[in-house]
N, C-alpha and C positions, 0 to 999 in steps of 0.2 A: 412860285413854288411848282406851278404846273409845268413850266418850261423845264425845270430840273427833273421832275418826274418823267416827262416825256423823253427827255434826253437819256435818262437812266434806262427806262423801258426799251428804248431803241438801241442804245449802245451795248447793253449786256449781250443779246443774241449776236449782234455784229462782232463783238470782241471774241466771242466763243467760236464763231464759224468763219470769221475773216481770214484767219491763217490756215484754214483747212487746205491740205495738200490734195493731190490727186486721190481718186477713190478706185477700187476695183470695179471691173465691168465683165458680166457674163454674157450678156446679149440675149435675154429671153424675155418674153411677156408672160406672166403667170396668173393663176386664179386660185384662190383658196378651194379646198375640198369641202364639199357639203357633207353633212352627217350621213346622208344616204350613200354618197360615194364612198365615204370611209367604210361604211358597213359593207357595201357590195364589193369593194376591193380588198376588205379585210386588213386595212392600213389605218393607224391611228393618227398620223400626221403627214404633212407634205403639202406641196403645191403642184398643180398640173400645168404643163407648159402649153400655152396657147399659140405661141408664136416664137420661132427661132429667127433671130435677126441675122441678115446676110453678112457673110465675112466676120462673124462674132466668134469669140472663144468657144461658145456653145455649139455653134455650127461646125467648127473645125474639130471638135471633140465628139461629133456624131449624136448630139442631143436632137430628139425628134419631138414634134408636136404630139402631145398625148402622154409623154414621159411624165412621171411623178417624181419630183425632186424631194428627197426625205432628209439628205444630210450633206453638208459641206465640211469636210474633214470631220471633226468631232462635234460640230454644231448641228443640233437638230433644226430642221426647217419646219416650223409649225404653221407658218403663214408667210406672206410676201415680206413683211417687215423683217422677220428673222433671216429670210434670204438675202435681202438687201444688206442688213448688217454683216452677215458672214462674207459676203462677196466684197462689200465696200472696204472692209478691214484689210484686204489681201491684194492690192494692186500688184501686177506682174508675178504673182506667186502661182506655183503649180499646186493645185488642190485635188483632193480626192471627193468625187461627188457620188452619192449613192442615189439611185433612181430605180423606179419600178416600170418596167415595160412589158405590157401584155402579161401581167402576173408574175414576171420574173424580176428578181432583184439583180442589178447590175451595178458595177462600179466603174466610173468614168474618170480618167485623169484629165483635168482641164487646167490650162495655163491661162489665168485670167489676165485681161489687159488693163489699161487704166484710162481714166478720163478725168478732166478737172471738173469739180462741181460747177456747173455753169449758171444755175438759177437757184435762188433761195426765196421761199414764200413765207412771209411772216403774217399770221393773223392773230391779232390780240385785241382784247377789249380794254380800251382807254377811255375813261370818262370824258364826256364832252366831245368825243370824236367817234360818232357811230360808224359801225361798219369799216373800221380801219383795216386796210390791207395794202401790202406793198410787195412787189416782186422786183428784185434786182439781181444782176449778175455779179460774179465774183469780183471783177475789177471795180464795180460800182461799190461793192462792200468795202474793199480796201480803201477806195477813195473817201467813202463815208467815215471810216474809222479815223483816217487822218484828219478830217474836218472836224469831227468830235473831239479828238485830242486837242486840236488847236483852240476849239471853243472852250474846252475845259480849262486849258492854261489861262485863257482871258478871264474866266470866272474866278480861278484862283487868284489872279492879280487883283481883280476888283475886290475880292474878299479882303486881301491884304491891306488895300487902300482904306476900306471901310474900318477895318480894326484900328488902323492908325488914327482915323478920324475920331473914333470913340475911345 
């Protein structure tokens, strides 16, 4: 039973993420706004750009360190996760990005690029396996899915044989 549970726990996220295609890429490193920063800047949401990656869509669009990103198209950017979701969903799309720079609201048109999701980190609590952590790349995920499918077919066949015996 533990083997089936472990296979199920591992297979579910792999099946969900294994077929994932390329994701959008902006090319910035950001940090959330503290409460003090929000009050001082009179902004209720956003992330501050700490680094603009070289040759990235952000650099090409003129995004600068210190800019505060508040929107991607109609999606509010409350934190890093919201920015990541908004960008990831739009590979190779032209988006409108709302930023604040030195107290002024600006709109930047950015054509996002794409990149394949390269690494997946799973951290889960499995009884009898303390501190279970695994990091794999996309190709390893696809290979693991195929191996799990083959293993499940074997289990199905074994169950058929057991049913016949009883």
